[in-house]
N, C-alpha and C positions, 0 to 999 in steps of 0.2 A: 756365838750364834752362827758364825760363818760355817762351821762344820755341819750344823743342822741344815743350813741352806744348801750345802752341797748334797746332803742326803735327799733334800726335796728335789733337786735337779735329777738325782738318780731315779727317784720314784716317778717323776714326770717322764723321763726318758724311757724307762722300762714300760710304763703304761702305753706310751706311743708305739714302742716296738711291739708290744703285745697286740694292740689293736691293729697296727699295720700288718702284722703277720697273719691275722685272721681275715683281712680283706685281700685275698689273693687275686691276682690278675686285674688290679685296678690302679689307676694313677694315684688315687688318694692313699692306698696302702703303701705304695712306693714312697710317697712324700712323707707319710708318718714314720716309716722305717728310717728314712734319712734323717729327719729332724729328731727322732728318738735317739738314734745313735749319736748325733751331735750333742744332745742334752746329756747323755751319759758321759760323754767325753768332757763336757763342760763341768759336770759334777766332780769328775776325777781331777780335773785341773784345779778347781776351787779347793778340793780337799788337800791336794799336794801343796798348793801355794800357801794355804793357811798353815799347814804343818811346817813348812819350811820357814815362814816368817812369823811364827807364833809369838815370839818375844816382842817383836815390834808392835803387833796388834794388841797384845795384852797391856802394854804400857800406854798406848794411845787411845784405847777403846774403853769406855766406861758406860755401863748401863744405868744411866741416871734415873730411868723410869722405875727401877726396882730398888732404889736406895732411899733411905730415910736420912734427913739432915738433923743433926743434933749439935748442941753446944756443950763443950766441956767446962770445967771450973774456971779456966782462964778466958772463956768467951769465944774460943776458936770453934769454927764450924767443922764438923766431921761427917763424912758419908758413912752410913752403916747399911751394909747389904744384908737384909733379913730374909732372903730366899733360902729355903731349906734344900737339902740334898735330894729329897724325894722328887721335887719338881724338876731339878736339873737332870736326874736320871730319866724321868719320864720324857723330857724334851729330846733326849737322845735315843731312848729305847723304842719309842713308837715309830719314828721314821726309819730306824734300822730294821725293825721287824717288817714294816710295810715294804721297804725296799727289797728285803730278802724274799718275801712272798711274790713280789712283782717280778723279780729276776727268775725265781723258780718257775713261775707261770709262763714267762716268755721262753725259757729254755725247754720247758715241757711241750710247748706248742710247736 
């Protein structure tokens, strides 16, 4: 989920850059451009940090809200992740597409 969070930082940053660039010659536009640029950099940092430490996060992080608990024949409890691949792809595809359009809109402006 941290990679999707970095994409959300990208979307928020590009939206701020886009709005800030349309508000020319105002202090609000300058503030939005500065905070938008820092949000894009924060998204880049989160993406690089999670990619660098992926194995540490994968072992320590478990999405318990999306798992089902069941018992086997010996009575031991097991977690079963029943989320399908389509939902996982959508969680990544939608922010990537929106980030792409936001970056394109900002660059065209």
